[in-house]
All heavy atoms as TSV, in Angstrom:
chain	resi	resn	atom	element	x	y	z
A	1	TRP	N	N	-102.182	3.258	-101.214
A	1	TRP	CA	C	-102.576	3.147	-99.830
A	1	TRP	C	C	-103.784	2.247	-99.645
A	1	TRP	O	O	-104.090	1.814	-98.573
A	1	TRP	CB	C	-102.817	4.523	-99.230
A	1	TRP	CG	C	-103.887	5.303	-99.934
A	1	TRP	CD1	C	-103.729	6.149	-100.975
A	1	TRP	CD2	C	-105.283	5.262	-99.663
A	1	TRP	NE1	N	-104.943	6.652	-101.364
A	1	TRP	CE2	C	-105.917	6.124	-100.580
A	1	TRP	CE3	C	-106.066	4.579	-98.753
A	1	TRP	CZ2	C	-107.288	6.323	-100.590
A	1	TRP	CZ3	C	-107.432	4.779	-98.778
A	1	TRP	CH2	C	-108.022	5.653	-99.677
A	2	SER	N	N	-104.478	1.992	-100.734
A	2	SER	CA	C	-105.640	1.100	-100.679
A	2	SER	C	C	-105.493	0.032	-101.757
A	2	SER	O	O	-105.160	0.351	-102.899
A	2	SER	CB	C	-106.925	1.893	-100.916
A	2	SER	OG	O	-108.034	1.019	-100.989
A	3	PRO	N	N	-105.765	-1.213	-101.422
A	3	PRO	CA	C	-105.655	-2.274	-102.421
A	3	PRO	C	C	-106.789	-2.255	-103.446
A	3	PRO	O	O	-106.708	-2.919	-104.470
A	3	PRO	CB	C	-105.705	-3.551	-101.583
A	3	PRO	CG	C	-106.443	-3.169	-100.344
A	3	PRO	CD	C	-106.104	-1.729	-100.102
A	4	ARG	N	N	-107.841	-1.490	-103.165
A	4	ARG	CA	C	-108.998	-1.396	-104.061
A	4	ARG	C	C	-109.322	0.067	-104.313
A	4	ARG	O	O	-109.037	0.913	-103.480
A	4	ARG	CB	C	-110.219	-2.053	-103.411
A	4	ARG	CG	C	-110.028	-3.518	-103.129
A	4	ARG	CD	C	-111.089	-4.064	-102.197
A	4	ARG	NE	N	-112.443	-3.789	-102.636
A	4	ARG	CZ	C	-113.380	-4.688	-102.771
A	4	ARG	NH1	N	-113.134	-5.952	-102.487
A	4	ARG	NH2	N	-114.573	-4.376	-103.159
A	5	PRO	N	N	-109.942	0.396	-105.437
A	5	PRO	CA	C	-110.378	1.776	-105.675
A	5	PRO	C	C	-111.439	2.179	-104.643
A	5	PRO	O	O	-112.337	1.397	-104.328
A	5	PRO	CB	C	-110.985	1.745	-107.071
A	5	PRO	CG	C	-110.500	0.488	-107.709
A	5	PRO	CD	C	-110.222	-0.465	-106.591
A	6	VAL	N	N	-111.300	3.383	-104.097
A	6	VAL	CA	C	-112.256	3.887	-103.108
A	6	VAL	C	C	-112.609	5.336	-103.414
A	6	VAL	O	O	-111.826	6.066	-104.034
A	6	VAL	CB	C	-111.712	3.795	-101.663
A	6	VAL	CG1	C	-111.447	2.369	-101.258
A	6	VAL	CG2	C	-110.471	4.631	-101.489
A	7	VAL	N	N	-113.807	5.721	-102.972
A	7	VAL	CA	C	-114.255	7.103	-103.040
A	7	VAL	C	C	-114.804	7.457	-101.663
A	7	VAL	O	O	-115.650	6.736	-101.131
A	7	VAL	CB	C	-115.354	7.300	-104.107
A	7	VAL	CG1	C	-115.939	8.700	-104.033
A	7	VAL	CG2	C	-114.816	7.011	-105.494
A	8	TYR	N	N	-114.300	8.546	-101.077
A	8	TYR	CA	C	-114.841	9.066	-99.831
A	8	TYR	C	C	-115.910	10.084	-100.166
A	8	TYR	O	O	-115.755	10.876	-101.096
A	8	TYR	CB	C	-113.750	9.775	-99.023
A	8	TYR	CG	C	-112.777	8.851	-98.351
A	8	TYR	CD1	C	-111.659	8.382	-99.016
A	8	TYR	CD2	C	-112.966	8.471	-97.029
A	8	TYR	CE1	C	-110.748	7.542	-98.399
A	8	TYR	CE2	C	-112.073	7.623	-96.398
A	8	TYR	CZ	C	-110.964	7.168	-97.089
A	8	TYR	OH	O	-110.072	6.345	-96.476
A	9	PHE	N	N	-117.011	10.083	-99.399
A	9	PHE	CA	C	-118.037	11.090	-99.633
A	9	PHE	C	C	-118.914	11.258	-98.402
A	9	PHE	O	O	-118.919	10.421	-97.502
A	9	PHE	CB	C	-118.879	10.744	-100.864
A	9	PHE	CG	C	-119.836	9.599	-100.669
A	9	PHE	CD1	C	-121.186	9.842	-100.477
A	9	PHE	CD2	C	-119.390	8.291	-100.697
A	9	PHE	CE1	C	-122.069	8.793	-100.312
A	9	PHE	CE2	C	-120.265	7.244	-100.538
A	9	PHE	CZ	C	-121.614	7.497	-100.338
A	10	ALA	N	N	-119.623	12.360	-98.373
A	10	ALA	CA	C	-120.588	12.643	-97.314
A	10	ALA	C	C	-121.980	12.584	-97.933
A	10	ALA	O	O	-122.183	13.072	-99.047
A	10	ALA	CB	C	-120.329	14.014	-96.715
A	11	ALA	N	N	-122.922	11.991	-97.224
A	11	ALA	CA	C	-124.290	11.904	-97.725
A	11	ALA	C	C	-125.242	11.765	-96.548
A	11	ALA	O	O	-124.895	11.211	-95.505
A	11	ALA	CB	C	-124.450	10.711	-98.655
A	12	GLU	N	N	-126.444	12.262	-96.751
A	12	GLU	CA	C	-127.485	12.075	-95.755
A	12	GLU	C	C	-128.070	10.673	-95.913
A	12	GLU	O	O	-127.965	10.051	-96.974
A	12	GLU	CB	C	-128.556	13.137	-95.926
A	12	GLU	CG	C	-128.018	14.528	-95.637
A	12	GLU	CD	C	-129.062	15.605	-95.816
A	12	GLU	OE1	O	-130.167	15.307	-96.316
A	12	GLU	OE2	O	-128.754	16.753	-95.451
A	13	ARG	N	N	-128.693	10.200	-94.878
A	13	ARG	CA	C	-129.234	8.830	-94.841
A	13	ARG	C	C	-130.139	8.509	-96.038
A	13	ARG	O	O	-129.999	7.446	-96.648
A	13	ARG	CB	C	-129.959	8.590	-93.522
A	13	ARG	CG	C	-130.353	7.152	-93.305
A	13	ARG	CD	C	-130.957	6.930	-91.929
A	13	ARG	NE	N	-130.112	7.406	-90.858
A	13	ARG	CZ	C	-129.193	6.670	-90.218
A	13	ARG	NH1	N	-129.033	5.410	-90.556
A	13	ARG	NH2	N	-128.467	7.177	-89.257
A	14	PRO	N	N	-131.073	9.394	-96.434
A	14	PRO	CA	C	-131.919	9.052	-97.597
A	14	PRO	C	C	-131.103	8.834	-98.872
A	14	PRO	O	O	-131.441	7.973	-99.689
A	14	PRO	CB	C	-132.853	10.255	-97.739
A	14	PRO	CG	C	-132.894	10.877	-96.379
A	14	PRO	CD	C	-131.525	10.642	-95.796
A	15	THR	N	N	-130.041	9.577	-99.045
A	15	THR	CA	C	-129.193	9.403	-100.228
A	15	THR	C	C	-128.486	8.052	-100.182
A	15	THR	O	O	-128.399	7.360	-101.204
A	15	THR	CB	C	-128.174	10.544	-100.343
A	15	THR	OG1	O	-128.881	11.785	-100.392
A	15	THR	CG2	C	-127.297	10.390	-101.563
A	16	VAL	N	N	-128.004	7.676	-99.017
A	16	VAL	CA	C	-127.340	6.376	-98.870
A	16	VAL	C	C	-128.327	5.249	-99.170
A	16	VAL	O	O	-127.990	4.300	-99.880
A	16	VAL	CB	C	-126.726	6.219	-97.465
A	16	VAL	CG1	C	-126.170	4.807	-97.261
A	16	VAL	CG2	C	-125.634	7.262	-97.240
A	17	HIS	N	N	-129.561	5.362	-98.679
A	17	HIS	CA	C	-130.577	4.335	-98.971
A	17	HIS	C	C	-130.870	4.279	-100.466
A	17	HIS	O	O	-131.047	3.199	-101.027
A	17	HIS	CB	C	-131.858	4.592	-98.181
A	17	HIS	CG	C	-131.725	4.285	-96.729
A	17	HIS	ND1	N	-131.608	2.998	-96.241
A	17	HIS	CD2	C	-131.659	5.091	-95.646
A	17	HIS	CE1	C	-131.491	3.023	-94.935
A	17	HIS	NE2	N	-131.517	4.283	-94.546
A	18	TRP	N	N	-130.920	5.440	-101.120
A	18	TRP	CA	C	-131.169	5.499	-102.564
A	18	TRP	C	C	-130.020	4.842	-103.340
A	18	TRP	O	O	-130.233	4.151	-104.320
A	18	TRP	CB	C	-131.336	6.969	-102.965
A	18	TRP	CG	C	-131.618	7.200	-104.400
A	18	TRP	CD1	C	-132.839	7.152	-105.017
A	18	TRP	CD2	C	-130.674	7.525	-105.420
A	18	TRP	NE1	N	-132.696	7.432	-106.355
A	18	TRP	CE2	C	-131.381	7.666	-106.629
A	18	TRP	CE3	C	-129.300	7.715	-105.435
A	18	TRP	CZ2	C	-130.753	7.980	-107.830
A	18	TRP	CZ3	C	-128.671	8.032	-106.616
A	18	TRP	CH2	C	-129.396	8.155	-107.797
A	19	LEU	N	N	-128.791	5.063	-102.871
A	19	LEU	CA	C	-127.613	4.514	-103.548
A	19	LEU	C	C	-127.393	3.020	-103.306
A	19	LEU	O	O	-126.778	2.347	-104.125
A	19	LEU	CB	C	-126.348	5.249	-103.086
A	19	LEU	CG	C	-126.099	6.630	-103.624
A	19	LEU	CD1	C	-124.935	7.280	-102.882
A	19	LEU	CD2	C	-125.821	6.581	-105.107
A	20	THR	N	N	-127.877	2.507	-102.194
A	20	THR	CA	C	-127.557	1.141	-101.771
A	20	THR	C	C	-127.790	0.084	-102.847
A	20	THR	O	O	-126.883	-0.706	-103.132
A	20	THR	CB	C	-128.288	0.790	-100.465
A	20	THR	OG1	O	-127.808	1.667	-99.441
A	20	THR	CG2	C	-128.051	-0.650	-100.048
A	21	PRO	N	N	-128.957	0.025	-103.499
A	21	PRO	CA	C	-129.112	-1.026	-104.520
A	21	PRO	C	C	-128.174	-0.830	-105.711
A	21	PRO	O	O	-127.697	-1.814	-106.291
A	21	PRO	CB	C	-130.579	-0.929	-104.949
A	21	PRO	CG	C	-131.120	0.299	-104.349
A	21	PRO	CD	C	-130.192	0.773	-103.290
A	22	LEU	N	N	-127.891	0.411	-106.069
A	22	LEU	CA	C	-126.972	0.660	-107.183
A	22	LEU	C	C	-125.559	0.206	-106.825
A	22	LEU	O	O	-124.864	-0.407	-107.643
A	22	LEU	CB	C	-126.975	2.152	-107.550
A	22	LEU	CG	C	-128.320	2.724	-107.997
A	22	LEU	CD1	C	-128.231	4.235	-108.132
A	22	LEU	CD2	C	-128.771	2.094	-109.286
A	23	VAL	N	N	-125.137	0.508	-105.616
A	23	VAL	CA	C	-123.805	0.095	-105.148
A	23	VAL	C	C	-123.721	-1.426	-105.143
A	23	VAL	O	O	-122.780	-2.016	-105.680
A	23	VAL	CB	C	-123.519	0.696	-103.749
A	23	VAL	CG1	C	-122.281	0.085	-103.127
A	23	VAL	CG2	C	-123.371	2.216	-103.842
A	24	ARG	N	N	-124.708	-2.062	-104.574
A	24	ARG	CA	C	-124.714	-3.530	-104.478
A	24	ARG	C	C	-124.732	-4.185	-105.856
A	24	ARG	O	O	-123.965	-5.111	-106.129
A	24	ARG	CB	C	-125.930	-3.982	-103.660
A	24	ARG	CG	C	-126.034	-5.474	-103.492
A	24	ARG	CD	C	-127.352	-5.891	-102.840
A	24	ARG	NE	N	-128.494	-5.386	-103.602
A	24	ARG	CZ	C	-129.436	-4.581	-103.111
A	24	ARG	NH1	N	-129.398	-4.201	-101.851
A	24	ARG	NH2	N	-130.427	-4.167	-103.880
A	25	ASP	N	N	-125.594	-3.682	-106.747
A	25	ASP	CA	C	-125.758	-4.300	-108.066
A	25	ASP	C	C	-124.529	-4.150	-108.963
A	25	ASP	O	O	-124.408	-4.873	-109.956
A	25	ASP	CB	C	-126.979	-3.727	-108.783
A	25	ASP	CG	C	-128.282	-4.126	-108.118
A	25	ASP	OD1	O	-128.277	-5.027	-107.244
A	25	ASP	OD2	O	-129.321	-3.515	-108.457
A	26	THR	N	N	-123.632	-3.237	-108.633
A	26	THR	CA	C	-122.425	-3.046	-109.445
A	26	THR	C	C	-121.199	-3.718	-108.832
A	26	THR	O	O	-120.094	-3.558	-109.334
A	26	THR	CB	C	-122.136	-1.546	-109.651
A	26	THR	OG1	O	-122.019	-0.905	-108.377
A	26	THR	CG2	C	-123.221	-0.882	-110.479
A	27	GLY	N	N	-121.405	-4.481	-107.761
A	27	GLY	CA	C	-120.289	-5.183	-107.134
A	27	GLY	C	C	-119.463	-4.307	-106.215
A	27	GLY	O	O	-118.406	-4.713	-105.744
A	28	CYS	N	N	-119.954	-3.107	-105.944
A	28	CYS	CA	C	-119.265	-2.189	-105.032
A	28	CYS	C	C	-119.818	-2.394	-103.629
A	28	CYS	O	O	-120.737	-3.176	-103.418
A	28	CYS	CB	C	-119.481	-0.742	-105.483
A	28	CYS	SG	S	-118.856	-0.374	-107.139
A	29	GLY	N	N	-119.261	-1.685	-102.669
A	29	GLY	CA	C	-119.742	-1.788	-101.299
A	29	GLY	C	C	-119.430	-0.540	-100.510
A	29	GLY	O	O	-118.571	0.256	-100.888
A	30	PHE	N	N	-120.141	-0.376	-99.416
A	30	PHE	CA	C	-119.894	0.728	-98.495
A	30	PHE	C	C	-118.922	0.280	-97.414
A	30	PHE	O	O	-118.871	-0.885	-97.053
A	30	PHE	CB	C	-121.188	1.171	-97.802
A	30	PHE	CG	C	-122.138	1.903	-98.699
A	30	PHE	CD1	C	-123.345	1.321	-99.061
A	30	PHE	CD2	C	-121.866	3.180	-99.159
A	30	PHE	CE1	C	-124.246	1.983	-99.871
A	30	PHE	CE2	C	-122.761	3.853	-99.971
A	30	PHE	CZ	C	-123.950	3.260	-100.317
A	31	ASP	N	N	-118.190	1.247	-96.888
A	31	ASP	CA	C	-117.322	1.000	-95.745
A	31	ASP	C	C	-117.338	2.251	-94.884
A	31	ASP	O	O	-117.797	3.312	-95.308
A	31	ASP	CB	C	-115.902	0.667	-96.201
A	31	ASP	CG	C	-115.106	-0.087	-95.144
A	31	ASP	OD1	O	-115.608	-0.274	-94.011
A	31	ASP	OD2	O	-113.982	-0.500	-95.443
A	32	ASP	N	N	-116.813	2.124	-93.690
A	32	ASP	CA	C	-116.766	3.229	-92.734
A	32	ASP	C	C	-115.556	4.105	-93.006
A	32	ASP	O	O	-114.425	3.637	-92.958
A	32	ASP	CB	C	-116.704	2.656	-91.321
A	32	ASP	CG	C	-116.609	3.719	-90.254
A	32	ASP	OD1	O	-116.928	4.896	-90.526
A	32	ASP	OD2	O	-116.224	3.363	-89.127
A	33	GLY	N	N	-115.788	5.377	-93.305
A	33	GLY	CA	C	-114.693	6.315	-93.538
A	33	GLY	C	C	-114.517	7.292	-92.404
A	33	GLY	O	O	-113.911	8.351	-92.565
A	34	SER	N	N	-115.041	6.964	-91.215
A	34	SER	CA	C	-115.032	7.910	-90.099
A	34	SER	C	C	-113.639	8.278	-89.613
A	34	SER	O	O	-113.480	9.269	-88.913
A	34	SER	CB	C	-115.882	7.379	-88.941
A	34	SER	OG	O	-115.339	6.179	-88.429
A	35	SER	N	N	-112.640	7.521	-89.997
A	35	SER	CA	C	-111.278	7.903	-89.605
A	35	SER	C	C	-110.839	9.181	-90.319
A	35	SER	O	O	-109.851	9.793	-89.956
A	35	SER	CB	C	-110.296	6.769	-89.908
A	35	SER	OG	O	-110.259	6.512	-91.297
A	36	HIS	N	N	-111.610	9.592	-91.341
A	36	HIS	CA	C	-111.334	10.825	-92.081
A	36	HIS	C	C	-112.461	11.837	-91.890
A	36	HIS	O	O	-112.788	12.599	-92.793
A	36	HIS	CB	C	-111.162	10.523	-93.571
A	36	HIS	CG	C	-109.919	9.787	-93.874
A	36	HIS	ND1	N	-109.813	8.415	-93.737
A	36	HIS	CD2	C	-108.717	10.216	-94.293
A	36	HIS	CE1	C	-108.592	8.038	-94.067
A	36	HIS	NE2	N	-107.913	9.116	-94.417
A	37	GLY	N	N	-113.106	11.812	-90.741
A	37	GLY	CA	C	-114.238	12.697	-90.486
A	37	GLY	C	C	-115.525	11.916	-90.627
A	37	GLY	O	O	-115.542	10.700	-90.591
A	38	ARG	N	N	-116.608	12.630	-90.832
A	38	ARG	CA	C	-117.915	11.980	-90.955
A	38	ARG	C	C	-118.178	11.614	-92.407
A	38	ARG	O	O	-119.050	12.177	-93.057
A	38	ARG	CB	C	-118.990	12.901	-90.419
A	38	ARG	CG	C	-118.821	13.179	-88.928
A	38	ARG	CD	C	-119.928	13.984	-88.386
A	38	ARG	NE	N	-121.155	13.196	-88.477
A	38	ARG	CZ	C	-122.339	13.626	-88.123
A	38	ARG	NH1	N	-122.478	14.832	-87.665
A	38	ARG	NH2	N	-123.396	12.862	-88.251
A	39	LEU	N	N	-117.384	10.683	-92.896
A	39	LEU	CA	C	-117.457	10.291	-94.297
A	39	LEU	C	C	-117.776	8.808	-94.444
A	39	LEU	O	O	-117.519	8.009	-93.546
A	39	LEU	CB	C	-116.135	10.583	-95.011
A	39	LEU	CG	C	-115.707	12.043	-95.078
A	39	LEU	CD1	C	-114.331	12.150	-95.696
A	39	LEU	CD2	C	-116.716	12.866	-95.857
A	40	LEU	N	N	-118.305	8.473	-95.591
A	40	LEU	CA	C	-118.507	7.092	-96.003
A	40	LEU	C	C	-117.497	6.766	-97.093
A	40	LEU	O	O	-116.947	7.662	-97.724
A	40	LEU	CB	C	-119.905	6.902	-96.591
A	40	LEU	CG	C	-121.079	7.054	-95.653
A	40	LEU	CD1	C	-122.366	7.086	-96.456
A	40	LEU	CD2	C	-121.108	5.914	-94.672
A	41	ILE	N	N	-117.305	5.499	-97.308
A	41	ILE	CA	C	-116.449	5.041	-98.401
A	41	ILE	C	C	-117.286	4.133	-99.288
A	41	ILE	O	O	-118.032	3.282	-98.808
A	41	ILE	CB	C	-115.244	4.235	-97.873
A	41	ILE	CG1	C	-114.333	5.099	-97.018
A	41	ILE	CG2	C	-114.459	3.613	-99.027
A	41	ILE	CD1	C	-113.231	4.301	-96.325
A	42	VAL	N	N	-117.156	4.329	-100.583
A	42	VAL	CA	C	-117.632	3.326	-101.537
A	42	VAL	C	C	-116.372	2.705	-102.109
A	42	VAL	O	O	-115.454	3.414	-102.534
A	42	VAL	CB	C	-118.483	3.936	-102.671
A	42	VAL	CG1	C	-118.801	2.885	-103.711
A	42	VAL	CG2	C	-119.766	4.526	-102.121
A	43	GLU	N	N	-116.293	1.376	-102.054
A	43	GLU	CA	C	-115.133	0.688	-102.601
A	43	GLU	C	C	-115.587	-0.264	-103.692
A	43	GLU	O	O	-116.734	-0.685	-103.723
A	43	GLU	CB	C	-114.365	-0.056	-101.509
A	43	GLU	CG	C	-115.175	-1.086	-100.772
A	43	GLU	CD	C	-114.406	-1.748	-99.649
A	43	GLU	OE1	O	-113.266	-1.347	-99.366
A	43	GLU	OE2	O	-114.945	-2.681	-99.062
A	44	ALA	N	N	-114.669	-0.554	-104.603
A	44	ALA	CA	C	-114.993	-1.406	-105.746
A	44	ALA	C	C	-113.839	-2.340	-106.050
A	44	ALA	O	O	-112.686	-2.020	-105.764
A	44	ALA	CB	C	-115.284	-0.538	-106.972
A	45	PRO	N	N	-114.133	-3.490	-106.644
A	45	PRO	CA	C	-113.067	-4.399	-107.040
A	45	PRO	C	C	-112.176	-3.812	-108.135
A	45	PRO	O	O	-111.002	-4.136	-108.211
A	45	PRO	CB	C	-113.795	-5.637	-107.558
A	45	PRO	CG	C	-115.210	-5.500	-107.144
A	45	PRO	CD	C	-115.461	-4.056	-106.867
A	46	SER	N	N	-112.767	-2.935	-108.971
A	46	SER	CA	C	-111.976	-2.331	-110.053
A	46	SER	C	C	-112.617	-1.006	-110.472
A	46	SER	O	O	-113.763	-0.713	-110.116
A	46	SER	CB	C	-111.922	-3.261	-111.273
A	46	SER	OG	O	-113.174	-3.267	-111.924
A	47	ILE	N	N	-111.878	-0.233	-111.227
A	47	ILE	CA	C	-112.403	1.031	-111.727
A	47	ILE	C	C	-113.584	0.786	-112.670
A	47	ILE	O	O	-114.499	1.619	-112.771
A	47	ILE	CB	C	-111.285	1.859	-112.401
A	47	ILE	CG1	C	-111.747	3.304	-112.631
A	47	ILE	CG2	C	-110.841	1.234	-113.691
A	47	ILE	CD1	C	-111.956	4.091	-111.388
A	48	THR	N	N	-113.615	-0.358	-113.319
A	48	THR	CA	C	-114.742	-0.706	-114.185
A	48	THR	C	C	-116.043	-0.737	-113.389
A	48	THR	O	O	-117.084	-0.269	-113.867
A	48	THR	CB	C	-114.489	-2.059	-114.875
A	48	THR	OG1	O	-113.265	-1.978	-115.596
A	48	THR	CG2	C	-115.615	-2.434	-115.807
A	49	ASN	N	N	-115.989	-1.273	-112.169
A	49	ASN	CA	C	-117.178	-1.290	-111.321
A	49	ASN	C	C	-117.618	0.131	-110.978
A	49	ASN	O	O	-118.811	0.429	-110.957
A	49	ASN	CB	C	-116.920	-2.073	-110.036
A	49	ASN	CG	C	-116.617	-3.514	-110.293
A	49	ASN	OD1	O	-115.488	-3.852	-110.648
A	49	ASN	ND2	N	-117.597	-4.380	-110.117
A	50	PHE	N	N	-116.654	1.018	-110.708
A	50	PHE	CA	C	-116.998	2.411	-110.418
A	50	PHE	C	C	-117.627	3.093	-111.627
A	50	PHE	O	O	-118.557	3.881	-111.496
A	50	PHE	CB	C	-115.774	3.212	-109.971
A	50	PHE	CG	C	-115.585	3.243	-108.482
A	50	PHE	CD1	C	-114.332	3.061	-107.946
A	50	PHE	CD2	C	-116.638	3.471	-107.619
A	50	PHE	CE1	C	-114.124	3.093	-106.583
A	50	PHE	CE2	C	-116.454	3.496	-106.256
A	50	PHE	CZ	C	-115.195	3.312	-105.729
A	51	MET	N	N	-117.118	2.808	-112.803
A	51	MET	CA	C	-117.685	3.408	-114.011
A	51	MET	C	C	-119.117	2.916	-114.227
A	51	MET	O	O	-119.989	3.690	-114.611
A	51	MET	CB	C	-116.802	3.102	-115.220
A	51	MET	CG	C	-115.397	3.685	-115.121
A	51	MET	SD	S	-115.374	5.458	-114.834
A	51	MET	CE	C	-116.088	6.046	-116.349
A	52	ASP	N	N	-119.360	1.643	-113.957
A	52	ASP	CA	C	-120.706	1.093	-114.055
A	52	ASP	C	C	-121.616	1.780	-113.040
A	52	ASP	O	O	-122.739	2.182	-113.367
A	52	ASP	CB	C	-120.675	-0.417	-113.839
A	52	ASP	CG	C	-122.014	-1.091	-114.035
A	52	ASP	OD1	O	-122.903	-0.512	-114.706
A	52	ASP	OD2	O	-122.183	-2.212	-113.516
A	53	LEU	N	N	-121.137	1.949	-111.804
A	53	LEU	CA	C	-121.913	2.623	-110.769
A	53	LEU	C	C	-122.243	4.054	-111.195
A	53	LEU	O	O	-123.387	4.493	-111.089
A	53	LEU	CB	C	-121.160	2.609	-109.437
A	53	LEU	CG	C	-121.815	3.372	-108.289
A	53	LEU	CD1	C	-123.209	2.844	-107.990
A	53	LEU	CD2	C	-120.913	3.303	-107.054
A	54	ALA	N	N	-121.263	4.777	-111.687
A	54	ALA	CA	C	-121.488	6.163	-112.118
A	54	ALA	C	C	-122.537	6.220	-113.229
A	54	ALA	O	O	-123.436	7.075	-113.200
A	54	ALA	CB	C	-120.177	6.782	-112.586
A	55	SER	N	N	-122.465	5.323	-114.187
A	55	SER	CA	C	-123.444	5.289	-115.282
A	55	SER	C	C	-124.850	5.019	-114.762
A	55	SER	O	O	-125.816	5.657	-115.192
A	55	SER	CB	C	-123.073	4.222	-116.306
A	55	SER	OG	O	-121.881	4.545	-116.945
A	56	ARG	N	N	-124.955	4.094	-113.835
A	56	ARG	CA	C	-126.278	3.760	-113.287
A	56	ARG	C	C	-126.850	4.920	-112.472
A	56	ARG	O	O	-128.051	5.178	-112.506
A	56	ARG	CB	C	-126.205	2.497	-112.433
A	56	ARG	CG	C	-125.969	1.245	-113.255
A	56	ARG	CD	C	-125.821	0.040	-112.358
A	56	ARG	NE	N	-125.374	-1.117	-113.096
A	56	ARG	CZ	C	-125.915	-2.329	-112.953
A	56	ARG	NH1	N	-126.911	-2.526	-112.125
A	56	ARG	NH2	N	-125.445	-3.336	-113.647
A	57	ILE	N	N	-125.995	5.604	-111.721
A	57	ILE	CA	C	-126.448	6.772	-110.956
A	57	ILE	C	C	-126.985	7.833	-111.913
A	57	ILE	O	O	-128.065	8.383	-111.701
A	57	ILE	CB	C	-125.318	7.336	-110.074
A	57	ILE	CG1	C	-125.022	6.368	-108.924
A	57	ILE	CG2	C	-125.690	8.724	-109.539
A	57	ILE	CD1	C	-123.773	6.708	-108.128
A	58	LEU	N	N	-126.242	8.115	-112.971
A	58	LEU	CA	C	-126.687	9.123	-113.933
A	58	LEU	C	C	-128.000	8.738	-114.587
A	58	LEU	O	O	-128.903	9.572	-114.746
A	58	LEU	CB	C	-125.615	9.365	-114.986
A	58	LEU	CG	C	-124.367	10.097	-114.498
A	58	LEU	CD1	C	-123.311	10.141	-115.590
A	58	LEU	CD2	C	-124.722	11.493	-114.020
A	59	ARG	N	N	-128.143	7.481	-114.991
A	59	ARG	CA	C	-129.399	7.037	-115.609
A	59	ARG	C	C	-130.574	7.169	-114.640
A	59	ARG	O	O	-131.663	7.602	-115.017
A	59	ARG	CB	C	-129.283	5.597	-116.104
A	59	ARG	CG	C	-128.496	5.464	-117.389
A	59	ARG	CD	C	-128.678	4.102	-118.043
A	59	ARG	NE	N	-128.384	2.972	-117.184
A	59	ARG	CZ	C	-127.203	2.373	-117.071
A	59	ARG	NH1	N	-126.161	2.810	-117.771
A	59	ARG	NH2	N	-127.040	1.334	-116.285
A	60	GLN	N	N	-130.338	6.804	-113.389
A	60	GLN	CA	C	-131.400	6.888	-112.380
A	60	GLN	C	C	-131.799	8.343	-112.134
A	60	GLN	O	O	-132.990	8.660	-112.057
A	60	GLN	CB	C	-130.927	6.245	-111.074
A	60	GLN	CG	C	-131.990	6.103	-110.034
A	60	GLN	CD	C	-132.953	4.973	-110.326
A	60	GLN	OE1	O	-132.709	4.124	-111.181
A	60	GLN	NE2	N	-134.057	4.959	-109.633
A	61	VAL	N	N	-130.835	9.232	-112.048
A	61	VAL	CA	C	-131.120	10.654	-111.840
A	61	VAL	C	C	-131.895	11.203	-113.032
A	61	VAL	O	O	-132.865	11.949	-112.860
A	61	VAL	CB	C	-129.820	11.450	-111.603
A	61	VAL	CG1	C	-130.058	12.948	-111.694
A	61	VAL	CG2	C	-129.217	11.094	-110.251
A	62	GLU	N	N	-131.487	10.839	-114.242
A	62	GLU	CA	C	-132.199	11.314	-115.435
A	62	GLU	C	C	-133.646	10.835	-115.452
A	62	GLU	O	O	-134.540	11.571	-115.838
A	62	GLU	CB	C	-131.467	10.849	-116.695
A	62	GLU	CG	C	-130.178	11.574	-116.935
A	62	GLU	CD	C	-129.355	10.986	-118.063
A	62	GLU	OE1	O	-129.738	9.932	-118.634
A	62	GLU	OE2	O	-128.317	11.578	-118.392
A	63	ARG	N	N	-133.884	9.600	-115.017
A	63	ARG	CA	C	-135.254	9.071	-114.972
A	63	ARG	C	C	-136.104	9.785	-113.936
A	63	ARG	O	O	-137.304	9.948	-114.107
A	63	ARG	CB	C	-135.248	7.575	-114.675
A	63	ARG	CG	C	-134.946	6.704	-115.871
A	63	ARG	CD	C	-135.292	5.260	-115.601
A	63	ARG	NE	N	-134.468	4.673	-114.557
A	63	ARG	CZ	C	-133.386	3.909	-114.771
A	63	ARG	NH1	N	-132.993	3.662	-115.999
A	63	ARG	NH2	N	-132.706	3.422	-113.778
A	64	GLN	N	N	-135.495	10.189	-112.826
A	64	GLN	CA	C	-136.245	10.808	-111.729
A	64	GLN	C	C	-136.364	12.310	-111.848
A	64	GLN	O	O	-137.182	12.909	-111.164
A	64	GLN	CB	C	-135.587	10.454	-110.390
A	64	GLN	CG	C	-135.680	8.993	-110.060
A	64	GLN	CD	C	-134.971	8.623	-108.774
A	64	GLN	OE1	O	-134.196	9.386	-108.221
A	64	GLN	NE2	N	-135.252	7.429	-108.278
A	65	SER	N	N	-135.568	12.938	-112.703
A	65	SER	CA	C	-135.608	14.396	-112.843
A	65	SER	C	C	-136.814	14.805	-113.678
A	65	SER	O	O	-137.120	14.158	-114.684
A	65	SER	CB	C	-134.336	14.895	-113.525
A	65	SER	OG	O	-133.217	14.633	-112.718
A	66	PRO	N	N	-137.459	15.899	-113.261
A	66	PRO	CA	C	-138.581	16.381	-114.078
A	66	PRO	C	C	-138.096	16.883	-115.438
A	66	PRO	O	O	-137.015	17.450	-115.548
A	66	PRO	CB	C	-139.163	17.526	-113.247
A	66	PRO	CG	C	-138.149	17.852	-112.220
A	66	PRO	CD	C	-137.217	16.683	-112.107
A	67	ARG	N	N	-138.887	16.636	-116.455
A	67	ARG	CA	C	-138.545	17.082	-117.818
A	67	ARG	C	C	-138.746	18.587	-117.918
A	67	ARG	O	O	-139.662	19.141	-117.342
A	67	ARG	CB	C	-139.438	16.389	-118.848
A	67	ARG	CG	C	-139.340	14.901	-118.833
A	67	ARG	CD	C	-138.065	14.452	-119.463
A	67	ARG	NE	N	-137.982	12.990	-119.392
A	67	ARG	CZ	C	-136.885	12.335	-119.607
A	67	ARG	NH1	N	-135.794	12.960	-119.907
A	67	ARG	NH2	N	-136.870	11.031	-119.519
A	68	ARG	N	N	-137.885	19.229	-118.673
A	68	ARG	CA	C	-138.011	20.686	-118.861
A	68	ARG	C	C	-138.731	21.001	-120.123
A	68	ARG	O	O	-138.772	20.353	-121.062
A	68	ARG	CB	C	-136.631	21.316	-118.897
A	68	ARG	CG	C	-135.939	21.186	-117.569
A	68	ARG	CD	C	-134.608	21.860	-117.625
A	68	ARG	NE	N	-133.891	21.476	-116.412
A	68	ARG	CZ	C	-132.982	22.208	-115.862
A	68	ARG	NH1	N	-132.656	23.333	-116.375
A	68	ARG	NH2	N	-132.379	21.822	-114.786
């Protein structure tokens, strides 16, 4: 149904701002998912781009999380 890999998700504005450079730097992009409720879409040219995005998100979260 979609020519490109997509992920629908809900997020508050600060989270979207936090994600924006990671999405951009991995070749992904945001789109409007409001036709499916109050959702956003992240789309990518390939699943490889999504895997890169996921890895970068995890690394960023690990850097920002307090050490136990």
